[in-house]
Each structure stands twice: as C-alpha cells, then as structure tokens.
C-alpha atoms as one frame of an Amber mdcrd trajectory, in Angstrom:
protein
  59.924  52.930  79.773  60.500  54.700  83.116  62.919  57.227  81.563  60.519
  57.857  78.648  57.676  58.626  81.087  59.998  60.818  83.184  61.052  62.863
  80.153  57.411  63.375  79.109  56.408  64.874  82.493  59.495  67.051  83.203
  58.993  70.798  82.683  61.670  73.459  82.177  62.297  73.847  85.915  62.663
  70.104  86.234  65.214  70.015  83.453  67.184  72.810  85.121  67.180  70.948
  88.414  68.205  67.722  86.697  71.056  69.497  84.899  72.270  71.092  88.105
  72.266  67.779  89.992  74.092  66.109  87.097  76.764  68.817  87.037  77.059
  68.612  90.812  77.652  64.849  90.649  80.241  65.319  87.898  82.010  67.965
  90.016  82.027  65.701  93.095  83.395  62.719  91.161  85.927  64.790  89.233
  87.254  66.531  92.346  87.127  63.604  94.747  90.019  63.934  97.187  92.761
  61.387  96.322  93.469  58.692  98.870  95.688  59.948 101.746  95.806  63.442
 100.253  96.516  66.320 102.710  93.397  67.478 104.587  91.803  70.869 104.196
  88.567  72.844 104.594  85.387  71.776 102.843  85.299  73.029  99.245  82.261
  74.704  97.675  81.043  72.781  94.594  82.354  74.107  91.259  84.525  76.903
  92.765  86.393  75.163  95.586  87.922  77.316  98.352  87.935  80.626  96.478
  86.337  82.309  99.505  89.280  81.319 101.702  91.802  84.138 102.115  95.062
  83.928 100.166  97.142  85.855 102.735  99.813  84.270 104.936  97.863  84.944
 108.158  94.958  82.835 106.875  97.452  80.133 105.908  98.825  80.149 109.475
  95.325  79.575 110.889  94.691  76.730 108.455  98.020  75.120 109.415  97.010
  75.254 113.076  93.703  73.553 112.256  94.802  70.971 109.672  98.513  70.481
 110.366 101.760  71.507 108.636 100.716  69.917 105.316  97.209  70.840 104.169
  95.334  71.499 100.931  92.890  73.890  99.290  90.980  73.648  96.020  90.808
  76.564  93.580  88.208  75.701  90.963  89.103  72.123  90.063  92.802  72.392
  90.973  94.057  71.062  94.295  96.944  72.926  95.906  99.113  71.789  98.807
 100.543  74.178 101.398 103.536  73.363 103.566 104.066  75.140 106.899 106.728
  75.250 109.599 110.512  75.059 109.455 110.758  71.270 109.730 108.311  70.463
 106.943 109.371  73.311 104.623 113.002  72.151 104.810 111.847  68.589 104.187
 110.205  69.741 100.945 112.834  72.208  99.723 116.059  70.557 100.891 115.565
  66.879 101.708 113.220  66.324  98.747 114.601  69.044  96.491 114.198  66.915
  93.336 110.514  66.261  94.090 109.459  69.931  94.169 111.630  71.550  91.517
 109.079  72.287  88.764 106.778  75.282  88.406 103.027  74.918  87.823 101.307
  76.987  85.175  99.972  80.097  86.922  97.494  81.572  84.382  97.929  85.170
  85.625 101.669  85.076  84.874 101.576  82.586  82.014  99.908  85.242  79.836
 103.114  87.277  80.214 105.951  84.802  80.772 104.596  81.914  78.659 106.730
  79.329  80.445 109.932  81.012  79.239 112.788  82.689  81.061 114.183  81.567
  84.405 111.584  81.918  87.168 108.614  80.151  85.538 110.197  77.727  83.075
 110.783  73.996  83.561 112.950  71.143  82.368 115.779  71.514  79.874 114.993
  75.138  79.020 115.004  76.149  82.704 118.299  74.393  83.403 120.017  76.031
  80.430 118.636  79.524  81.115 119.405  79.452  84.846 122.908  78.079  84.296
 123.610  80.775  81.700 122.327  83.530  84.004 124.366  82.247  86.954 127.518
  81.985  84.880 127.281  85.422  83.318 126.121  87.242  86.435 129.348  85.975
  87.991 131.292  87.010  84.867 130.046  90.570  85.071 130.653  90.453  88.804
 134.406  89.942  88.349 137.377  92.187  87.649 136.696  95.808  86.790 132.996
  95.160  86.372 132.568  93.874  89.913 129.095  93.977  91.377 130.532  95.472
  94.527 131.942  98.392  92.575 128.556  98.982  90.912 126.910  99.043  94.355
 129.531 101.342  95.891 129.027 103.854  93.081 125.249 103.677  93.454 125.509
 104.091  97.231 127.279 107.395  96.596 124.535 108.561  94.217 121.793 107.545
  96.679 123.499 109.298  99.600 123.816 112.450  97.500 120.123 112.242  96.604
 119.248 111.967 100.300 121.546 114.911 101.023 119.743 116.993  98.380 116.556
 116.712 100.474 118.344 118.933 103.043 116.856 117.163 106.030 113.289 117.826
 104.871 110.483 115.238 104.618 110.358 113.010 101.533 109.096 109.608 100.408
 112.151 107.402  99.696 110.213 104.650  97.883 111.241 105.117  94.258 114.582
 106.704  95.054 115.549 103.453  96.817 113.930 101.256  94.163 115.728 103.111
  91.365 119.068 102.839  93.173 118.710  99.099  93.784 117.455  98.477  90.251
 120.436 100.357  88.829 122.744  97.549  89.957 121.047  94.820  87.937 120.405
  97.372  85.143 124.158  98.014  84.895 124.709  94.276  84.528 121.899  93.763
  82.013 122.024  96.966  79.944 125.530  98.275  80.645 124.240 101.535  82.143
 122.296 102.961  85.084 119.251 105.257  85.068 119.215 108.701  86.668 116.694
 109.132  89.480 115.153 111.928  87.419 114.567 109.608  84.427 110.769 109.646
  84.183 110.613 106.786  81.671 112.425 104.391  84.002 110.480 105.732  86.985
 107.287 104.819  85.119 108.583 101.275  84.542 109.331 100.879  88.266 105.852
 102.171  89.153 104.177  99.794  86.694 106.128  96.837  88.067 105.349  97.781
  91.669 101.643  98.091  90.894 101.617  94.701  89.133 103.365  93.019  92.072
 100.926  94.522  94.594  97.861  93.612  92.518  99.116  90.076  91.795  98.595
  89.116  95.434  95.024  90.365  95.764  92.121  87.875  95.975  90.302  89.521
  93.046  93.347  89.199  90.795  93.942  85.588  91.795  90.414  84.716  90.680
  91.917  84.846  87.180  93.875  81.680  88.015  90.594  79.887  88.759  88.580
  81.083  85.747  91.116  82.342  83.146  88.942  81.449  80.145  86.096  83.620
  81.424  87.921  86.478  83.151  90.240  87.286  80.252  87.211  88.926  78.615
  86.104  90.813  81.748  87.491  93.937  83.450  89.382  93.633  86.702  92.807
  94.040  88.331  94.201  91.149  86.259  93.824  93.351  83.192  95.951  96.028
  84.877  98.643  93.442  85.696  98.762  92.296  82.071  98.706  95.854  80.692
 101.549  96.891  83.000 103.706  93.961  81.956 102.973  94.740  78.298 104.449
  98.230  78.777 107.467  96.819  80.627 108.058  94.291  77.839 107.866  97.042
  75.238 110.510  99.025  77.168 112.805  95.990  77.386 112.402  95.145  73.686
 113.634  98.626  72.821 116.717  98.055  75.018 117.355  94.741  73.243 116.934
  96.385  69.812 119.535  99.032  70.736 121.932  96.262  71.690 121.306  94.431
  68.417 122.170  97.594  66.471 125.404  98.182  68.414 126.341  94.551  69.069
 130.012  93.592  68.728 130.472  89.875  69.526 134.173  90.480  70.176 133.477
  93.075  72.876 130.451  92.104  75.025 129.470  94.984  77.311 126.773  93.346
  79.393 124.359  90.433  79.855 122.286  91.216  76.756 125.377  91.298  74.523
 126.523  87.921  75.851 123.007  86.505  75.405 122.956  87.631  71.766 126.219
  85.720  71.256 124.719  82.662  72.924 121.773  82.831  70.508 124.235  82.394
  67.636 125.950  79.475  69.367 122.709  77.686  70.233 120.975  77.904  66.844
 121.113  74.106  66.556 119.572  73.617  70.014 116.143  75.310  69.896 114.969
  73.449  73.021 117.432  75.518  75.081 115.297  78.548  74.242 117.977  81.069
  73.332 115.936  83.535  71.286 114.748  87.138  71.501 111.447  86.306  73.192
 113.158  84.333  75.953 115.788  87.067  76.322 113.090  89.630  77.105 111.473
  87.320  79.684 114.855  86.543  81.275 115.454  90.276  81.541 112.140  90.749
  83.402 113.060  87.850  85.707 116.448  89.324  86.541 115.164  92.865  87.036
 112.467  91.693  89.442 114.818  89.287  91.261 117.427  92.045  91.552 115.094
  94.867  92.546 111.847  94.133  94.376 112.941  92.156  97.442 116.064  94.224
  98.182 114.330  97.588  97.728 111.371  96.478  99.859 113.716  95.166 102.559
 115.524  98.523 102.713 112.193 100.331 103.041 111.244  98.035 105.942 114.686
  98.747 107.390 114.081 102.502 107.468 110.675 101.895 109.015 112.149  99.780
 111.824 114.959 102.264 112.441 112.341 104.981 113.011 110.396 102.751 115.395
 113.512 101.484 117.195 115.914 104.475 117.367 118.007 102.760 120.046 118.836
  99.990 117.541 119.716 102.585 114.898 122.077 104.260 117.393 123.849 100.958
 118.113 124.301 100.316 114.364 125.726 103.794 113.867 128.040 103.413 116.869
 129.420 100.161 115.410 129.906 101.767 111.984 131.642 104.776 113.558 133.953
 102.524 115.574 134.918 100.098 112.789 134.763 102.331 109.679 134.495 105.934
 110.788 133.394 108.764 108.511 136.474 109.061 106.291 135.603 106.305 103.810
 132.617 104.441 102.367 131.756 100.949 103.710 132.945  97.964 101.648 132.025
  94.286 101.762 135.281  93.474 103.541 133.858  95.353 106.555 131.015  92.886
 107.011 132.789  90.452 109.408 133.654  93.384 111.683 130.065  94.660 111.939
 128.238  91.735 113.610 125.484  93.852 115.162 124.772  95.628 111.878 124.685
  92.266 110.093 122.278  90.939 112.739 119.991  93.958 112.277 119.922  93.498
 108.495 119.014  89.817 108.901 116.302  90.667 111.423 114.858  93.223 108.976
 114.633  90.448 106.392 113.064  88.026 108.870 110.572  90.413 110.429 109.776
  92.191 107.156 108.648  88.845 105.745 109.034  90.083 102.169 107.794  87.009
 100.240 105.576  85.228 102.798 104.262  82.492 100.495 107.286  82.188  98.226
 106.378  81.165  94.703 104.435  77.965  93.989 106.224  74.836  92.911 104.875
  71.607  91.482 105.493  67.996  92.421 107.679  66.635  89.629 106.950  63.049
  90.702 104.630  61.161  93.040 105.909  61.654  96.572 104.915  61.737 100.237
 105.252  64.660 102.619 104.333  64.615 106.278 102.817  61.178 105.754 100.490
  62.387 102.986 100.503  61.412  99.321 101.302  64.229  96.852 100.565  63.182
  93.244 102.819  64.317  90.415 101.693  67.676  89.006 100.237  69.013  92.274
 100.923  72.719  92.863 102.732  73.139  96.184 103.403  76.320  98.155 105.964
  76.459 100.949 104.889  79.139 103.438 108.165  80.973 104.114 106.572  83.229
 106.748 105.842  80.132 108.847 109.587  79.441 108.924 110.599  83.024 109.706
 108.112  83.139 112.602 108.318  79.508 113.753 107.895  79.493 117.545 110.075
  76.388 117.785 112.992  78.134 116.071 113.005  81.750 117.292 113.233  82.998
 120.872 110.884  85.953 120.316 109.367  85.344 116.856 106.780  88.133 117.068
 109.227  90.856 118.142 111.856  92.776 116.170 114.948  91.434 117.891 118.443
  91.504 116.308 119.643  89.262 119.164 118.188  86.367 117.151 121.361  86.546
 115.053 123.950  87.107 117.792 125.660  84.528 119.996 126.545  84.959 123.683
 129.737  86.801 122.708 127.929  89.273 120.455 129.186  87.649 117.255 126.953
  87.085 114.257 125.421  83.610 113.989 123.554  81.995 111.132 120.140  80.403
 111.716 118.742  77.378 109.904 115.260  78.898 109.986 116.393  81.984 108.054
 114.907  81.295 104.623 113.772  84.621 103.126 115.178  83.566  99.739 113.634
  80.074  99.896 115.981  77.079  99.453 116.830  74.171  97.176 117.182  74.260
  93.404 114.663  77.106  93.060 116.375  79.366  95.598 116.175  83.038  94.573
 118.613  83.739  91.753 119.303  87.206  93.158 120.232  86.080  96.703 123.961
  86.793  96.424 123.361  90.198  94.863 120.673  91.050  97.434 122.967  90.283
 100.381 125.633  92.584  98.972 123.149  95.369  98.249 121.482  95.246 101.650
 124.763  95.477 103.527 126.312  98.262 101.447 123.195 100.424 101.029 122.145
 100.072 104.692 125.589 100.829 106.163 126.329 103.657 103.704 123.079 105.450
 104.486 123.261 105.040 108.274 126.907 106.112 108.204 125.866 109.486 106.798
 122.263 109.963 107.997 119.973 109.374 110.937 116.554 108.231 109.716 113.789
 109.991 111.670 110.002 110.144 111.356 108.362 113.343 110.171 106.823 114.959
 113.299 103.274 113.689 113.690 103.745 111.071 110.928 105.086 107.921 112.603
 104.481 105.314 109.853 102.457 102.190 110.498 104.176  98.817 110.820 101.230
  97.199 109.034 102.220  96.014 105.587 100.569  95.869 102.175 100.151  92.289
 101.028 100.532  91.810  97.296 102.779  89.178  95.753 105.291  90.635  98.224
 104.742  92.064 101.712 105.725  95.734 101.567 105.385  98.789 103.849 102.663
 101.327 103.334 103.879 104.567 101.750 105.701 106.773 104.257 107.891 109.870
 104.503 111.176 110.221 106.371 113.680 112.805 107.503 117.263 111.921 106.554
 119.200 114.056 109.029 122.906 114.418 108.089 125.269 113.217 110.797
C-alpha cells in the first residue's frame, strides 16, 4: 500500500533521483572493498579513482601515504600496486607462482587478443615463451651469433654518425633502427637500411603508440572500453598504429611462406612455420599465423624499445656529465684502444663502463611501472589479502630509487655499481627488466646491445650538446619513460 501510494505521487524528477540512488547503492555493494584488502584513496562512485594520476611519481606519493601495498579502483576493477625493493621482490621472486598471469588490458587486448608471449596466459604462454627462448638461443649460436649481428650493426651505426660530419642531428630513429635491426635479423633474416622509409614509418608508429599508451586519456579506454571504442581519442590512434604494424608484419610472414624451405630455416619465422606443421594436433599451443604475427610484435618491441631508449638516455647523461664520458673513453682507450671494435669479451675489463651503463638503466627508469600482472591464486602480500584475478602492478621505479638500497638514489652516480677496489658489483635492487617468470624476454639481448653499442660509439665519438641546446633531463612518460627529442654533436675522436 505504501509503495503504491509512493509511485502515484512521484514525478519525473523523483524517478530520476530514485534511479540514481538505486544505482549508487548497487555500485557501493558491488564494489565493496574485500576484507583485509590493501588500503587506498577514496573512490568516486561509478568511476573509481580515474582522476588519480597514472604516473610513477603519483604512485610514489600514494605508497608514502598508504604503505608499500595499496590499491586503486578503475571503474569497477580493483588494482593493487606494490612498491619498494623488499615488497616487489616478495611478489616477483618469493611468490613468483602467485603473480605469473596477465590481466586483460582492454587497450592492448584489441590488438594482441591474449595471444603471443607478453600478454598470453597458461598453456599457450608457456609453449610460446619456451619456443621463443629456445630459438632465440639457436639463432644466437654459431655463425648466426647475436654478438656478430650487433658488431656488424655497430659498424653501420658508427658510419652513420660519421656521415653527419660533426654537425647537429637527432639520433632518435637512427639508434632505434640500429637496435631494431638486431632482432629483425633474427626474426626476418635481414636488416633494414636507415634510409628505408617504410621501416622508419613502422618505428615511428610503434613509438607513438607506446607514448600514447601511457597517457591518462588513453588509459580511460581500459575503464570504459564498450563506450570509448565508438568515440574519438588517442586510443584510436594506438589501435590504428598497431593495425599498420600488423599489416607490415603479415607481408613479411607471407614472403616467408612463399620462400619457405623446411630443410633450411633461415630465421625465427621459418622455424615457427615448421613448428606450425608439427603442432597441428595441439591447437591449444597456439602455433598458427595469427599468433606468429603477435609473437613477432612482442619480440620486436622487447628487442627494440627499452634498449634504444636506454641508449638515448645514455647520450643525454654523457652530455650532462662530460667528466663521466671522459672516464669511460679513457678506460676504453686503455683496455681496447682504437685499432679494433669492442667485443663482449672486453666487458670484464671495463668495470667503470659497465657501471655507467647500469646507472643509465637505473636512473633512466625506462619502464617505471613494469607491466601489470594478475594474482593467479588467492594470496597475501604485506599482510593484505589479494584475491585471485586481481590485477597487480609492481612499481619498478620504486626499486631503482629505493632510499634503503641506494647510497644516492636521486643522483646519477656510477659508483652505485663499483666496489671499494673499483670493480663492478651487482645490486639486488637493480630490476629494470623486472624479475620472476615474467622477466623481460629480451634481457639477455638488451645487455649485449647496450654494452656493444655504447662502447663502440664512445670509442669513436665524443657526444656533445649543440651550442645553446643543452637537452632537458625531464622525460616523456608514456608506457615507457623516454627522453624528450634532442640533437647532438658526434665529434670524431
């Protein structure tokens, strides 16, 4: 009787208010914080913490306020963030089986569809990663050694720098092309000339997508994918760029199919095509053309972006700290000289150079938030309950700048990686490639590239700023943390 009377006297405004209150109650009940779940800032009804910054500096402030394990809500999804060396290592190393899965990230799921290596899970992920590891090592042995690929590319890059004749130039895509040529040689069996405009366009599209992927506006797509897929915005640019990259890679795969000789595999794609034949009776392993294309994107990005960005940061720091550059060059001159190109066997004899390269990686902070993982089972972390299926981000920047681990965390200081005798020392808090079962697939390749490219270039050139153009040390925060565009002078020695 009461409800009947209420309905009779409610006008349109009343119905709107009633509907809003009902939806609000549903939202509160649906998103009620689980018992003993990590704390976090108050979430706005319906949208959660979408007004909270997604950059690593905001995450540092939240960690100071709420502790090393805290949470945010994006729409109706709760996400856990893990900060500091101790707690990050607890998640990635001590509990490596609890945080091994990937959550569905709508922005990337449109492109990668849960296939490939980086964003797949379960049986398919294990098979694809194992295959990639095995065959990257295969093409890194004998005459097709990765080191030999890098040495050849170092020569090409040095010649390209020499062609600038000591004048100002932007090294961005020259470096990116050179680094990408290593993984391209493994995948496609050939490198791309620096003058190749088609490949240059692919590198530019990928760079733009990576930068945009970290912006707050783009990440709104992860909160409201059903709505935003019909609306304009930077997420559309990300998807369009990846569509062009995929089209380019499909053409490379088609060329390989036409020329494929199973008795004489030339590269990764050829070997993958053979594996497709072998695994026809095991469709769950995912060996098909669609997965091949996604794996190729994974490997190109793993083998290009972080190393190329690290080298760019390296040039930036050498311009800002010329005394460090001089010490690196003095060590190279003493141990190698100018008569031959550096090789990996020189690394143990260049401890200061090795320390500088590691400090570039630490201070450059290339992937500050890593890539999100997902709790594969109910677990506890830092005394808090993390339910199965919860997206979890380990804040790698908090490890690289942990005040309890580094003597001068906020300064560029190669001494972090040298002992009292001036010998190189490893640090437990050095985790630029993450750790555990999801450690970066390209780590081994990246370490080789950074050493050989860095030493080869500083052996032959002194990197100087263009007069009146000292570049800023402030970075651009996308999915990775990269330098702003800058020009250099590569002065022959």
